[in-house]
C-alpha positions in Angstrom: 208.2 -114.2 -87.0 206.5 -114.2 -83.7 203.1 -116.0 -83.5 200.1 -113.8 -83.3 198.5 -114.3 -79.9 194.7 -114.0 -79.6 193.6 -113.4 -76.1 190.8 -115.5 -74.7 187.5 -113.7 -73.9 186.9 -112.9 -70.2 184.7 -115.6 -68.6 181.0 -114.7 -68.2 179.9 -114.5 -64.6 176.6 -116.2 -63.8 173.8 -113.7 -62.9 170.0 -113.7 -62.5 167.4 -111.0 -63.0 163.8 -110.8 -61.8 161.1 -109.2 -64.1 158.3 -108.4 -61.7 155.0 -107.6 -63.3 151.6 -106.3 -62.2 148.5 -104.6 -63.7 148.3 -100.8 -63.4 145.7 -98.3 -64.5 147.1 -98.4 -68.1 147.7 -102.1 -68.3 151.0 -104.0 -67.8 153.6 -102.5 -65.5 157.1 -103.8 -64.6 159.3 -102.9 -61.7 162.6 -101.1 -62.5 165.4 -99.8 -60.3 168.0 -97.2 -61.0 171.5 -98.3 -60.4 173.8 -96.1 -58.3 176.2 -94.0 -60.4 179.2 -95.4 -58.5 178.7 -99.1 -59.0 180.8 -101.0 -61.6 178.0 -102.1 -64.0 175.1 -100.2 -65.7 175.8 -97.2 -63.5 172.9 -94.7 -63.5 170.8 -97.0 -65.7 167.2 -98.2 -65.1 167.3 -102.0 -65.0 165.2 -104.9 -63.7 166.4 -106.0 -60.2 169.2 -108.6 -60.3 172.8 -109.4 -59.8 175.5 -112.0 -59.7 174.9 -115.5 -58.3 176.7 -115.8 -54.9 178.0 -119.0 -53.2 175.3 -118.6 -50.6 172.6 -119.1 -53.2 173.8 -122.7 -53.5 173.6 -123.3 -49.7 171.9 -126.7 -49.4 170.0 -125.6 -46.3 167.8 -123.4 -48.5 166.5 -126.6 -50.1 164.5 -127.1 -46.9 162.8 -123.8 -47.5 161.2 -124.6 -50.8 157.8 -126.2 -51.5 158.2 -130.0 -51.6 156.7 -130.0 -55.1 159.5 -127.8 -56.4 162.2 -129.9 -58.1 165.0 -127.8 -59.6 168.6 -128.8 -60.5 171.4 -127.0 -58.7 172.0 -124.3 -61.2 168.3 -123.4 -61.7 167.7 -123.3 -58.0 170.7 -121.1 -57.3 169.7 -118.7 -60.2 166.2 -118.4 -58.9 167.4 -117.9 -55.3 169.8 -115.2 -56.6 167.0 -113.5 -58.5 164.7 -113.4 -55.4 167.6 -112.3 -53.1 168.7 -109.5 -55.3 165.2 -108.3 -55.8 164.8 -108.1 -52.0 168.1 -106.3 -51.7 167.5 -103.8 -54.4 163.7 -103.2 -54.3 162.5 -104.5 -51.0 160.0 -106.9 -52.6 160.3 -110.6 -51.5 158.8 -113.6 -53.2 158.4 -115.7 -50.1 155.7 -117.3 -48.0 155.1 -117.9 -44.3 152.6 -120.5 -43.3 151.7 -121.1 -46.9 150.8 -117.4 -47.7 152.8 -114.8 -49.5 154.2 -112.1 -47.2 151.9 -109.1 -47.0 153.0 -105.5 -46.6 153.3 -105.5 -42.8 155.3 -108.7 -42.7 157.6 -107.5 -45.4 158.1 -104.1 -43.7 159.2 -105.8 -40.5 161.6 -108.1 -42.3 163.1 -105.1 -44.1 163.6 -103.3 -40.8 165.3 -106.2 -39.1 167.3 -107.7 -41.9 167.9 -105.3 -44.7 171.2 -103.9 -43.5 172.6 -107.4 -43.0 171.3 -108.9 -46.3 172.6 -105.9 -48.2 176.1 -106.5 -46.8 176.2 -110.3 -47.2 174.4 -112.9 -49.3 175.0 -115.3 -46.4 172.7 -113.1 -44.2 169.9 -113.8 -46.7 170.3 -117.5 -45.8 170.2 -116.6 -42.1 167.0 -114.6 -42.6 165.2 -117.3 -44.5 166.0 -119.8 -41.8 165.4 -117.6 -38.8 162.1 -116.3 -40.1 160.8 -119.7 -41.3 160.3 -118.5 -44.8 159.4 -120.5 -47.8 161.1 -119.1 -51.0 158.4 -119.0 -53.7 160.7 -120.2 -56.5 157.7 -121.9 -58.0 156.3 -118.5 -59.0 159.3 -117.7 -61.2 159.2 -118.6 -64.9 162.1 -118.4 -67.3 161.9 -115.3 -69.5 165.2 -114.9 -71.3 168.9 -115.9 -71.3 171.5 -113.3 -72.4 175.3 -113.6 -72.6 177.5 -110.5 -73.0 179.5 -110.5 -76.3 183.0 -111.9 -76.0 184.6 -108.6 -76.9 183.3 -107.0 -73.7 185.7 -106.5 -70.8 182.9 -107.3 -68.2 180.8 -110.3 -69.1 177.6 -111.8 -67.6 175.7 -115.0 -68.3 172.3 -113.8 -67.2 169.1 -115.7 -66.7 165.9 -113.6 -66.6 162.8 -114.8 -64.7 159.3 -113.3 -64.7 156.9 -113.4 -61.8 153.8 -111.6 -60.7 154.5 -109.0 -58.0 153.4 -110.1 -54.5 150.0 -108.4 -53.8 150.2 -105.6 -51.3 154.0 -105.4 -51.1 155.5 -102.0 -51.6 158.9 -101.4 -53.3 161.6 -99.7 -51.2 165.0 -99.2 -53.0 168.1 -99.8 -51.0 169.9 -96.5 -51.6 173.2 -98.4 -52.2 173.1 -100.3 -55.5 169.7 -98.9 -56.3 168.9 -95.2 -55.8 165.3 -95.3 -57.2 162.5 -97.8 -58.0 159.4 -97.3 -60.0 156.7 -99.2 -61.8 156.3 -98.4 -65.5 154.6 -99.7 -68.7 157.3 -101.3 -70.8 156.4 -99.1 -73.9 156.5 -96.0 -71.7 160.0 -97.0 -70.5 161.2 -97.3 -74.1 159.8 -93.8 -74.9 161.4 -92.4 -71.8 164.8 -93.7 -73.0 164.2 -92.3 -76.5 163.4 -88.9 -75.1 166.4 -88.9 -72.8 164.5 -89.2 -69.5 166.0 -92.6 -68.7 169.3 -94.4 -69.4 168.6 -98.0 -70.3 171.1 -100.5 -71.6 170.6 -102.7 -74.7 169.6 -106.0 -73.1 167.0 -104.3 -70.9 165.6 -102.3 -73.9 165.2 -105.6 -75.8 163.5 -107.3 -72.9 161.2 -104.3 -72.3 160.2 -104.5 -76.0 159.5 -108.2 -75.7 157.5 -107.6 -72.4 155.6 -104.8 -74.1 154.0 -107.2 -76.6 151.7 -108.4 -73.7 148.7 -106.3 -72.6 148.7 -107.4 -68.9 150.6 -109.4 -66.3 148.8 -112.7 -66.8 149.4 -112.5 -70.6 153.1 -111.7 -70.1 153.6 -114.7 -67.8 151.6 -117.0 -70.1 153.7 -115.8 -73.1 156.9 -116.6 -71.2 155.7 -120.0 -70.3 154.8 -120.8 -73.9 158.0 -119.4 -75.3 161.2 -121.5 -75.7 164.0 -119.5 -74.0 167.0 -119.2 -76.3 170.5 -118.2 -75.4 171.1 -114.7 -76.8 174.6 -113.5 -77.4 174.7 -110.3 -79.5 177.4 -109.6 -82.0 178.7 -106.3 -83.1 177.7 -104.6 -86.4 178.1 -101.2 -87.9 175.8 -98.2 -87.5 175.3 -96.0 -90.5 177.8 -93.5 -89.1 180.4 -96.2 -88.5 179.9 -96.7 -84.8 179.4 -100.2 -83.5 175.9 -101.5 -82.6 174.8 -104.7 -81.0 173.1 -107.1 -83.4 170.7 -109.9 -82.4 170.3 -113.2 -84.4 167.7 -112.9 -87.1 165.5 -115.5 -85.4 165.9 -114.2 -81.9 162.2 -113.6 -81.5 162.7 -110.1 -80.2 160.8 -107.1 -81.7 163.1 -104.6 -83.4 164.0 -101.5 -81.5 163.3 -98.1 -83.0 166.1 -96.3 -85.0 166.2 -93.7 -82.2 167.0 -96.4 -79.6 169.6 -98.0 -81.8 171.2 -94.7 -82.3 171.5 -94.4 -78.5 173.1 -97.8 -78.0 175.6 -97.3 -80.9 179.2 -96.6 -79.7 
């Protein structure tokens, strides 16, 4: 009898996501972008800006463009750089300083005009921009928010670190039109309702992190909660919906608020 061969799960690619927050007229708001329908992951979905870690995010020359007080190991630094780089590429917002001050709207607009085409095409160009423009990457403003790993049964897997940061004052989001076709600020609870009502497509990890974010009334509280919370590695398993479809299931002690039955019905497959 032939041995039963169990295939190994696909490796999870390291990725980083930036949860940018600010205070709006109705309280806490977070920035989301809508993924292009032709890309290979979360197509057409509203997500936080983010993407895969690139080799350029580990370029040692970027170490000279951090505050001297910032001490990060190689992985943490690369993940934070990836989060900042991807947020710039997808939303036009950049957590960086020049001469000790965060970039304002005018400085950001000029950077976007000169560099966006190049940085959108190549992660190495982001390194060139940081060096040529004498920027200091504000990695010290990023705080760990969550850590999610795609289930082993999935064909495309990511090992994603989420960071939260206050949006740079005065900067204006400008989606890239390639990976992201729209960008908008939204209260986390409103985003969940938009998904329930069919106005937005939002994938399960984003729904869960919106629900967690929505437990805070404003930006300062959201960042304080993240700093006080121990970040756990979350890897959903698959359970059964009432109608037999599969649903993602979180560990009982994950610390995440439960999603509504309407949302769980949407993510069942």
